[in-house]
Residue frames relative to the residue before (quaternion, step in Angstrom):
aa qw qx qy qz dx dy dz
X 1.0000 0.0000 0.0000 0.0000 0.00 0.00 0.00
X 0.2094 -0.7661 0.5941 0.1277 3.57 -0.98 0.83
X 0.2693 -0.7523 0.5832 0.1465 3.52 -1.15 0.70
X 0.3447 -0.7377 0.5386 0.2165 3.56 -0.71 1.00
X 0.3804 -0.7075 0.5535 0.2199 3.54 -1.16 0.74
X 0.4527 -0.6928 0.4892 0.2753 3.54 -0.78 1.03
X 0.4848 -0.6544 0.4824 0.3224 3.60 -0.96 0.74
X 0.4408 -0.6741 0.5243 0.2765 3.54 -1.17 0.60
X 0.2923 -0.7648 0.5472 0.1737 3.55 -0.56 1.11
X 0.5179 -0.6243 0.4726 0.3444 3.59 -1.06 0.65
X 0.0512 -0.8092 0.5851 -0.0175 3.56 -0.83 0.98
X 0.0924 -0.7552 0.6474 0.0448 3.55 -1.03 0.88
X 0.2974 -0.8083 0.4844 0.1537 3.56 -0.28 1.28
X 0.5000 0.6240 -0.4439 0.4046 3.58 1.24 0.05
X 0.7898 0.2861 -0.1394 0.5244 3.58 1.15 -0.56
X 0.5538 0.6097 -0.3951 0.4068 3.61 1.23 -0.27
X 0.5222 -0.5795 0.4978 0.3790 3.62 -1.15 0.44
X 0.0808 -0.8325 0.5478 0.0170 3.61 -0.79 0.95
X 0.3716 0.7555 -0.4832 0.2401 3.62 1.21 0.04
X 0.6776 0.4828 -0.3006 0.4663 3.61 0.85 -0.94
X 0.6173 0.5519 -0.3327 0.4513 3.55 1.04 -0.80
X 0.7093 0.4539 -0.2661 0.4690 3.57 0.81 -1.00
X 0.6021 0.5484 -0.3585 0.4563 3.58 1.09 -0.61
X 0.6402 0.5198 -0.3208 0.4659 3.56 1.00 -0.81
X 0.6464 0.5152 -0.3185 0.4640 3.57 0.96 -0.86
X 0.6302 0.5362 -0.3327 0.4523 3.60 0.95 -0.83
X 0.6723 0.4912 -0.3019 0.4644 3.58 0.88 -0.92
X 0.6888 0.5011 -0.2883 0.4375 3.57 0.89 -0.93
X 0.7596 0.3598 -0.1915 0.5068 3.58 0.94 -0.88
X 0.3497 -0.7751 0.4619 0.2521 3.58 1.34 -0.01
X 0.5812 0.5110 -0.4144 0.4790 3.51 0.71 1.16
X 0.3901 -0.6745 0.5611 0.2793 3.55 -1.33 0.01
X 0.3001 -0.7398 0.5772 0.1716 3.55 -1.09 0.80
X 0.4153 -0.6994 0.5275 0.2451 3.55 -1.02 0.84
X 0.3592 -0.7786 0.4653 0.2195 3.63 -0.34 1.17
X 0.6309 0.5435 -0.3492 0.4298 3.61 1.12 -0.47
X 0.6934 0.4699 -0.2746 0.4722 3.60 1.25 -0.25
X 0.4080 0.7464 -0.4585 0.2574 3.60 1.25 -0.04
X 0.0967 -0.7642 0.6371 0.0275 3.56 -0.96 1.01
X 0.1201 -0.8196 0.5597 0.0242 3.57 -0.62 1.15
X 0.0441 -0.7693 0.6373 -0.0025 3.54 -0.93 1.01
X 0.7574 -0.4081 0.2446 0.4472 3.55 -1.27 0.16
X 0.8339 0.1001 -0.0449 0.5408 3.60 0.78 -0.91
X 0.7466 0.3098 -0.2356 0.5396 3.61 1.16 0.40
X 0.1459 -0.7429 0.6466 0.0935 3.51 -1.35 0.45
X 0.0491 -0.8081 0.5869 0.0107 3.58 -0.96 0.86
X 0.0422 0.7904 -0.6105 0.0274 3.56 -1.23 0.48
X 0.4941 -0.6322 0.5145 0.3026 3.54 -1.30 0.45
X 0.3319 -0.7505 0.5388 0.1902 3.56 -1.05 0.77
X 0.6556 -0.5156 0.3845 0.3956 3.54 -1.33 0.23
X 0.6979 0.4344 -0.2842 0.4935 3.61 1.21 -0.34
X 0.5397 -0.6712 0.3703 0.3481 3.54 1.23 0.62
X 0.4965 0.5474 -0.5034 0.4477 3.51 0.75 1.20
X 0.3829 -0.6994 0.5501 0.2483 3.56 -1.31 0.05
X 0.1428 -0.7768 0.6088 0.0746 3.55 -1.02 0.83
X 0.0925 -0.7759 0.6234 0.0290 3.55 -0.91 1.01
X 0.1317 -0.7969 0.5889 0.0297 3.57 -0.74 1.10
X 0.0276 -0.8107 0.5847 -0.0097 3.58 -0.80 0.99
X 0.2651 -0.7223 0.6210 0.1497 3.52 -1.22 0.70
X 0.0800 0.8056 -0.5828 0.0712 3.58 -0.82 0.96
X 0.4359 -0.6942 0.5065 0.2675 3.62 -0.82 0.97
X 0.6519 -0.5161 0.3806 0.4047 3.57 -1.18 0.55
X 0.6628 0.5461 -0.3065 0.4106 3.55 0.93 -0.95
X 0.6977 0.4475 -0.2588 0.4960 3.58 1.23 -0.43
X 0.6062 0.5072 -0.3655 0.4916 3.58 1.28 0.21
X 0.2798 -0.8024 0.5074 0.1430 3.55 -0.41 1.23
X 0.7208 -0.4416 0.3196 0.4281 3.55 -1.34 0.11
X 0.6304 0.5479 -0.3433 0.4296 3.60 1.14 -0.51
X 0.5799 -0.5967 0.3753 0.4085 3.57 1.26 -0.09
X 0.4140 -0.6993 0.5468 0.2014 3.47 -1.37 -0.14
X 0.4528 0.6911 -0.4319 0.3616 3.54 0.81 1.04
X 0.0938 0.8606 -0.4968 0.0619 3.56 1.06 0.76
X 0.6830 0.4840 -0.3015 0.4565 3.59 0.81 -0.95
X 0.6456 0.5189 -0.3108 0.4663 3.56 1.02 -0.83
X 0.7206 0.4489 -0.2655 0.4569 3.59 0.77 -1.00
X 0.6081 0.5567 -0.3564 0.4396 3.61 1.16 -0.49
X 0.5104 0.6736 -0.4140 0.3381 3.59 1.21 -0.36
X 0.6922 0.4826 -0.2865 0.4538 3.60 1.12 -0.55
X 0.4454 0.7035 -0.4574 0.3122 3.61 1.24 -0.09
X 0.3025 -0.7678 0.5421 0.1585 3.56 -0.92 0.92
X 0.8452 0.2348 -0.1719 0.4482 3.54 -1.06 0.83
X 0.6068 0.5527 -0.3478 0.4531 3.59 1.28 0.15
X 0.3644 -0.7314 0.5362 0.2115 3.60 -0.75 1.06
X 0.2614 0.7482 -0.5641 0.2317 3.56 -0.52 1.21
X 0.5883 -0.5540 0.4280 0.4046 3.62 -1.17 0.37
X 0.5023 -0.6652 0.4642 0.2995 3.58 -1.00 0.82
X 0.3859 -0.7243 0.5257 0.2238 3.58 -0.85 1.01
X 0.2300 -0.8054 0.5375 0.0971 3.58 -0.89 0.96
X 0.7366 -0.3146 0.2585 0.5400 3.60 0.90 -0.87
X 0.1975 -0.7906 0.5699 0.1056 3.56 -1.27 0.04
X 0.1376 -0.7229 0.6575 0.1620 3.49 -1.42 0.03
X 0.0814 -0.7941 0.6024 0.0027 3.57 -0.96 0.93
X 0.0917 0.8039 -0.5855 0.0502 3.57 -0.97 0.78
X 0.4642 -0.6597 0.5251 0.2712 3.51 -1.32 0.48
X 0.4911 -0.6553 0.4916 0.2961 3.55 -0.98 0.90
X 0.4778 -0.7054 0.4522 0.2639 3.56 -0.93 0.90
X 0.7807 0.3779 -0.1675 0.4686 3.58 1.11 -0.60
X 0.7912 0.2343 -0.1076 0.5546 3.60 1.15 -0.49
X 0.5309 -0.5989 0.4754 0.3654 3.62 -1.23 0.33
X 0.3888 0.7043 -0.4543 0.3827 3.50 0.65 1.28
X 0.2108 -0.7493 0.6118 0.1405 3.57 -1.17 0.66
X 0.2055 -0.7386 0.6284 0.1314 3.52 -1.27 0.59
X 0.0231 -0.7973 0.6031 -0.0104 3.56 -1.03 0.78
X 0.0841 -0.7780 0.6219 0.0292 3.56 -0.92 0.96
X 0.0878 -0.7928 0.6029 0.0184 3.59 -0.64 1.16
X 0.1998 -0.7671 0.6006 0.1043 3.55 -0.97 0.92
X 0.0068 0.8010 -0.5957 0.0595 3.56 -0.81 1.07
X 0.6346 -0.4732 0.4254 0.4386 3.51 -1.35 0.02
X 0.5998 -0.5638 0.4276 0.3735 3.53 -1.29 0.31
X 0.5578 -0.5774 0.4729 0.3632 3.54 -1.24 0.43
X 0.4782 -0.6687 0.4840 0.2998 3.60 -1.14 0.57
X 0.7669 0.1460 -0.1074 0.6156 3.58 1.32 0.08
X 0.6136 -0.5313 0.4215 0.4045 3.55 -1.24 -0.44
X 0.5921 -0.5281 0.4433 0.4171 3.62 -1.15 0.44
X 0.5335 -0.6806 0.4002 0.3033 3.56 -0.87 0.96
X 0.7616 -0.2884 0.2116 0.5404 3.60 0.94 -0.73
X 0.7245 -0.3420 0.3143 0.5093 3.50 -1.17 -0.63
X 0.7191 -0.4485 0.2969 0.4399 3.57 -1.24 0.30
X 0.7642 0.1926 -0.0887 0.6091 3.58 0.97 -0.94
X 0.2556 -0.8078 0.5175 0.1197 3.57 -0.64 1.13
X 0.2582 -0.7644 0.5738 0.1409 3.51 -1.20 0.68
X 0.7643 0.1736 -0.1493 0.6029 3.56 1.31 -0.08
X 0.5797 -0.6329 0.3958 0.3268 3.55 -1.13 0.66
X 0.3419 -0.7360 0.5415 0.2197 3.61 -0.83 0.91
X 0.4633 -0.6403 0.5265 0.3134 3.56 -1.27 0.33
X 0.0904 0.8007 -0.5780 0.1288 3.55 -0.37 1.26
X 0.4045 -0.7372 0.4958 0.2170 3.56 -0.83 1.01
X 0.6353 -0.5003 0.4099 0.4220 3.55 -1.29 0.22
X 0.5999 0.5543 -0.3514 0.4576 3.57 1.12 -0.66
X 0.6213 0.5361 -0.3391 0.4599 3.57 1.03 -0.79
X 0.6832 0.4856 -0.2999 0.4556 3.60 0.82 -0.93
X 0.6255 0.5240 -0.3476 0.4619 3.61 1.05 -0.67
X 0.6647 0.4952 -0.3008 0.4717 3.59 0.95 -0.88
X 0.6031 0.5577 -0.3344 0.4620 3.57 1.08 -0.78
X 0.7030 0.4663 -0.2665 0.4661 3.57 0.79 -1.02
X 0.6540 0.5222 -0.3176 0.4458 3.57 0.95 -0.85
X 0.6654 0.5012 -0.3088 0.4590 3.59 0.98 -0.80
X 0.6640 0.4893 -0.3143 0.4701 3.60 0.94 -0.81
X 0.6346 0.5109 -0.3342 0.4738 3.59 1.02 -0.73
X 0.6619 0.5051 -0.3056 0.4620 3.58 0.96 -0.88
X 0.6155 0.5563 -0.3426 0.4408 3.56 0.99 -0.82
X 0.6867 0.4932 -0.2832 0.4528 3.58 0.89 -0.93
X 0.6514 0.5100 -0.3201 0.4616 3.61 1.19 -0.44
X 0.5598 0.5913 -0.3930 0.4272 3.59 1.21 -0.28
X 0.2730 -0.7375 0.5847 0.1991 3.56 -1.30 0.14
X 0.0566 0.7939 -0.6022 0.0623 3.56 -1.13 0.65
X 0.4033 -0.6782 0.5423 0.2887 3.59 -1.16 0.47
X 0.4931 0.6748 -0.4219 0.3514 3.59 1.27 -0.17
X 0.2250 -0.7277 0.6268 0.1642 3.56 -1.26 0.50
X 0.5102 -0.6787 0.4381 0.2951 3.57 -0.84 0.98
X 0.1513 -0.7840 0.5980 0.0697 3.55 -1.16 0.69
X 0.0593 -0.8206 0.5678 0.0268 3.63 0.46 1.12
X 0.8217 0.0483 -0.1012 0.5587 3.56 -0.87 1.04
X 0.6184 -0.5935 0.2916 0.4246 3.58 1.20 0.78
X 0.5902 0.5410 -0.3768 0.4658 3.63 1.24 0.30
X 0.4588 -0.6956 0.4785 0.2770 3.59 -0.73 1.06
X 0.3149 -0.7581 0.5393 0.1880 3.56 -0.76 1.02
X 0.0194 0.7841 -0.6150 0.0806 3.53 -0.82 1.12
X 0.6662 -0.4562 0.3792 0.4519 3.54 -1.29 0.13
X 0.6381 0.5393 -0.3280 0.4410 3.58 1.00 -0.81
X 0.6540 0.5048 -0.3156 0.4667 3.59 0.99 -0.81
X 0.6327 0.5285 -0.3293 0.4603 3.57 0.96 -0.86
X 0.6784 0.4991 -0.2912 0.4537 3.57 0.84 -1.00
X 0.6834 0.4913 -0.2949 0.4523 3.57 0.84 -0.98
X 0.6601 0.5198 -0.3142 0.4420 3.60 0.92 -0.88
X 0.6883 0.4749 -0.2839 0.4692 3.57 0.90 -0.95
X 0.7198 0.4560 -0.2715 0.4475 3.59 0.83 -0.91
X 0.5498 0.5832 -0.4071 0.4381 3.59 1.17 -0.35
X 0.7449 0.3787 -0.2094 0.5078 3.57 1.04 -0.79
X 0.7935 0.1419 -0.0411 0.5904 3.57 1.09 -0.79
X 0.1901 -0.8452 0.4867 0.1124 3.62 0.38 1.21
X 0.8731 -0.0521 0.0080 0.4846 3.54 -0.90 1.08
X 0.3036 0.7909 -0.4919 0.2010 3.58 1.11 0.55
X 0.8195 -0.0133 0.0836 0.5668 3.58 0.86 -0.97
X 0.5607 -0.5115 0.5087 0.4065 3.52 -1.41 0.09
X 0.2228 -0.8285 0.5058 0.0900 3.58 -0.57 1.14
X 0.3612 0.7626 -0.4763 0.2470 3.60 1.25 0.22
X 0.3090 -0.7512 0.5607 0.1605 3.57 -0.76 1.10
X 0.3121 -0.7772 0.5232 0.1578 3.57 -0.91 0.94
X 0.8305 0.1132 -0.0121 0.5452 3.59 0.88 -0.90
X 0.1410 -0.7713 0.6185 0.0520 3.54 -0.95 1.01
X 0.0236 0.7976 -0.5997 0.0593 3.57 -0.85 0.99
X 0.6339 -0.5223 0.3819 0.4237 3.63 -1.16 0.36
X 0.0141 -0.7874 0.6149 -0.0413 3.55 -1.00 0.95
X 0.5552 -0.5892 0.4702 0.3514 3.55 -1.21 0.52
X 0.2154 -0.8486 0.4467 0.1844 3.56 1.17 -0.80
X 0.7504 0.1997 -0.2037 0.5963 3.60 1.26 0.20
X 0.2065 0.8216 -0.5029 0.1713 3.54 1.03 0.88
X 0.2763 0.7328 -0.5772 0.2312 3.55 -0.35 1.27
X 0.7002 -0.5195 0.3064 0.3821 3.56 -1.28 0.23
X 0.5996 0.5403 -0.3700 0.4600 3.59 1.25 -0.11
X 0.7280 0.4353 -0.2238 0.4801 3.59 1.24 -0.36
X 0.6612 0.4064 -0.3251 0.5404 3.57 1.23 0.54
X 0.3201 -0.7596 0.5385 0.1748 3.57 -1.12 0.68
X 0.0404 -0.7457 0.6638 0.0413 3.52 -1.41 0.33
X 0.4987 -0.0674 -0.8590 -0.0942 1.61 -2.34 0.87
X 0.6557 0.4407 -0.3278 0.5180 3.62 1.19 -0.35
X 0.4318 -0.7249 0.4790 0.2422 3.57 -0.85 0.99
X 0.1930 0.7203 -0.6579 0.1049 3.52 -1.12 0.82
X 0.2523 -0.7647 0.5804 0.1209 3.55 -1.09 0.79
X 0.0110 0.8294 -0.5556 0.0565 3.58 -0.67 1.07
X 0.7105 0.4051 -0.3673 0.4429 3.56 -1.42 0.07
X 0.1140 0.8477 -0.4960 0.1495 3.54 0.48 1.31
X 0.2693 0.8223 -0.4790 0.1480 3.59 1.21 0.27
X 0.8046 0.3340 -0.1371 0.4714 3.59 0.97 -0.83
X 0.3962 0.7485 -0.4717 0.2453 3.61 1.19 0.21
X 0.3067 0.7252 -0.5823 0.2022 3.54 -1.30 0.44
X 0.7262 -0.4081 0.2996 0.4651 3.57 -1.26 -0.10
X 0.0776 0.7690 -0.6254 0.1073 3.53 -1.05 0.93
X 0.6537 -0.4827 0.3674 0.4525 3.59 -1.17 0.23
X 0.5764 -0.5878 0.4378 0.3614 3.55 -1.02 0.82
X 0.7806 0.3340 -0.2530 0.4638 3.57 -0.96 0.89
X 0.4272 0.7101 -0.4782 0.2908 3.62 1.20 -0.09
X 0.6857 0.4864 -0.3054 0.4472 3.61 0.78 -0.96
X 0.6590 0.5148 -0.3150 0.4489 3.57 0.86 -0.93
X 0.6845 0.4849 -0.2839 0.4645 3.57 0.89 -0.95
X 0.6326 0.5355 -0.3315 0.4507 3.58 1.03 -0.78
X 0.6859 0.4648 -0.2884 0.4800 3.59 0.90 -0.91
X 0.6111 0.5405 -0.3478 0.4620 3.59 1.02 -0.73
X 0.6665 0.5003 -0.3080 0.4589 3.59 0.90 -0.89
X 0.6647 0.4968 -0.2966 0.4727 3.58 1.10 -0.69
X 0.6921 0.4787 -0.2522 0.4777 3.57 1.31 -0.25
X 0.4549 0.7597 -0.4058 0.2263 3.58 1.26 -0.30
X 0.6071 0.5501 -0.3701 0.4381 3.61 1.14 -0.40
X 0.7085 0.3135 -0.2161 0.5941 3.57 1.34 -0.20
X 0.3020 -0.8216 0.4435 0.1925 3.61 0.20 1.25
X 0.6561 0.5121 -0.3310 0.4446 3.61 0.92 -0.83
X 0.6493 0.5097 -0.3144 0.4687 3.58 1.05 -0.75
X 0.6393 0.5160 -0.3227 0.4701 3.59 0.95 -0.85
X 0.6442 0.5153 -0.3164 0.4683 3.58 1.00 -0.82
X 0.6501 0.5158 -0.3257 0.4531 3.59 0.99 -0.79
X 0.6315 0.5180 -0.3314 0.4723 3.58 0.96 -0.83
X 0.6638 0.5106 -0.3010 0.4560 3.56 0.91 -0.91
X 0.6700 0.4949 -0.2990 0.4656 3.56 0.98 -0.82
X 0.6654 0.5131 -0.3048 0.4484 3.59 0.93 -0.91
X 0.7748 0.2789 -0.1487 0.5476 3.59 1.05 -0.74
X 0.1243 0.8502 -0.5028 0.0943 3.55 1.14 0.67
X 0.6569 0.5186 -0.3307 0.4361 3.62 0.92 -0.81
X 0.6232 0.5012 -0.3466 0.4902 3.59 1.16 -0.45
X 0.7048 0.4872 -0.2747 0.4364 3.57 0.78 -1.05
X 0.6942 0.4793 -0.2882 0.4531 3.59 1.05 -0.66
X 0.5581 0.5828 -0.4039 0.4311 3.60 1.23 -0.19
X 0.6263 -0.5431 0.3892 0.4016 3.57 -1.18 0.46
X 0.6632 0.4932 -0.3138 0.4674 3.58 0.93 -0.84
X 0.6197 0.5448 -0.3405 0.4508 3.58 1.07 -0.70
X 0.6309 0.5135 -0.3290 0.4795 3.56 1.06 -0.72
X 0.6391 0.5111 -0.3293 0.4710 3.60 1.00 -0.78
X 0.6667 0.4904 -0.3071 0.4698 3.59 0.99 -0.79
X 0.5770 0.5491 -0.3782 0.4717 3.59 1.16 -0.48
X 0.6552 0.4825 -0.3064 0.4940 3.58 1.00 -0.78
X 0.6152 0.5474 -0.3365 0.4568 3.57 1.03 -0.81
X 0.6844 0.4783 -0.2809 0.4732 3.59 0.92 -0.93
X 0.6863 0.4702 -0.2991 0.4673 3.59 0.90 -0.83
X 0.5799 0.5862 -0.3851 0.4145 3.61 1.09 -0.57
X 0.6529 0.5145 -0.3146 0.4584 3.57 1.12 -0.60
X 0.6442 0.4876 -0.3139 0.4987 3.56 1.21 -0.47
X 0.7669 0.3888 -0.1786 0.4783 3.56 0.99 -0.91
X 0.4771 0.7155 -0.4107 0.3031 3.58 1.28 -0.10
X 0.7666 -0.4043 0.2533 0.4298 3.58 -1.32 0.01
X 0.6926 0.4585 -0.2845 0.4787 3.60 1.18 -0.45
X 0.3652 0.7585 -0.4765 0.2533 3.58 1.25 0.14
X 0.3894 -0.6875 0.5612 0.2464 3.55 -1.11 0.75
X 0.4792 -0.7172 0.4138 0.2911 3.61 -0.60 1.04
X 0.7214 0.4183 -0.2526 0.4907 3.61 1.16 -0.45
X 0.3572 0.7267 -0.5034 0.3014 3.58 1.25 0.27
X 0.3822 -0.7555 0.4797 0.2304 3.64 -0.56 1.09
X 0.6060 0.5798 -0.3543 0.4136 3.59 1.24 -0.21
X 0.4831 0.7121 -0.4268 0.2779 3.60 1.21 -0.36
X 0.7142 0.4602 -0.2808 0.4464 3.60 0.70 -1.00
X 0.6853 0.4478 -0.3230 0.4749 3.66 0.77 -0.80
X 0.6157 0.5368 -0.3523 0.4569 3.59 1.09 -0.63
X 0.6568 0.5070 -0.3085 0.4652 3.58 0.95 -0.89
X 0.6449 0.5248 -0.3165 0.4566 3.58 0.97 -0.86
X 0.6854 0.4762 -0.2877 0.4698 3.58 0.87 -0.95
X 0.6274 0.5460 -0.3442 0.4356 3.59 0.96 -0.80
X 0.6592 0.5063 -0.3134 0.4592 3.58 0.93 -0.87
X 0.6410 0.5234 -0.3167 0.4635 3.57 1.03 -0.82
X 0.6742 0.4961 -0.2920 0.4627 3.57 0.91 -0.94
X 0.6306 0.5305 -0.3362 0.4559 3.61 0.96 -0.80
X 0.6503 0.5132 -0.3147 0.4635 3.57 0.96 -0.85
X 0.6515 0.5112 -0.3117 0.4659 3.59 1.01 -0.83
X 0.6755 0.4879 -0.2974 0.4660 3.59 0.93 -0.85
X 0.6568 0.5066 -0.3110 0.4640 3.58 1.00 -0.77
X 0.6473 0.5179 -0.3101 0.4655 3.56 1.16 -0.64
X 0.4511 -0.7210 0.4210 0.3153 3.55 1.29 -0.29
C-alpha cells in the first residue's frame, strides 16, 4: 500500500492565526511570551519571553530541509568572533496534518533594535563603531569552518545555481566558476542586524557560500539608498574586488533584474549599471 503525501499549502504567518502555535511553544519551552512583542513575518513569528529571551518560530516544508538538517541557529552558536544573540535551546516538531516541520529557537535578546526592513528606502543612522563591529564579524565568520552549505531563500547554493542565476540574466557573459567558498550568513539584510549596537541574527540558512555573497546581498538590499550602497561596497571592498565577489554581485543583481522584477523597483537601474561594469571587469580578466 502506498500513502500519498499531502500537498503543502502556501502559508503566510503574517495573516494566519498563531495563538495555538504560540501556546504550544510556551508549553514546550516552559515560559510565557509577551503578546505585545510579537513580530510576524511570512514564514516566522517571534516574541519576547518572561525570562528576557527571544523565541523565533519558523515553519518549513520537508522539501526545504536539506540533508544537513535544519539547525542553523543552533550550529551558529559555536562560531567564533561573530556578534550574535546567545543560543539557549529549541523545540522541533512535525506538523500533524502536512509534510511540514516547526522549529522554535530561544536566544538572548538583541543589544539593540532591528535596523529596518530587509530592503531599505532611507539611510539608517549607524555609528563608526557599528561599522567596525559589522566588518569584524563578517571577517571572523569567513575565518570559521563548517560542513554546512548555505541555503539563501531556503535554496541550497551550488555552482549550478550560481551559473543558472547569472546566465538567466546575463547569458554567456562570463565564466561563472567559483574559486573560494567560505562561511556566510546567507540572509544578510537590514532586518537581520541590530543597532545602535551591532548584532547579527536569524542564522537559519548559514553555511559555505561563494566569497562575497553576504556583501553582495547587503549591497543589493541597499541600492535604493545610493550612499548606503556605496558605504557597504567600501566597507567590504576586499570582497567586492575579488573575482568571486564580482560573481556574487552579478548573482545579487540577477535577482533584481530577473523575470520577477518589479518594474518600479528603484534598484533596477543601479543594479543594471553595476552589472555591466562588473561584466566588463570580469571579461577583461
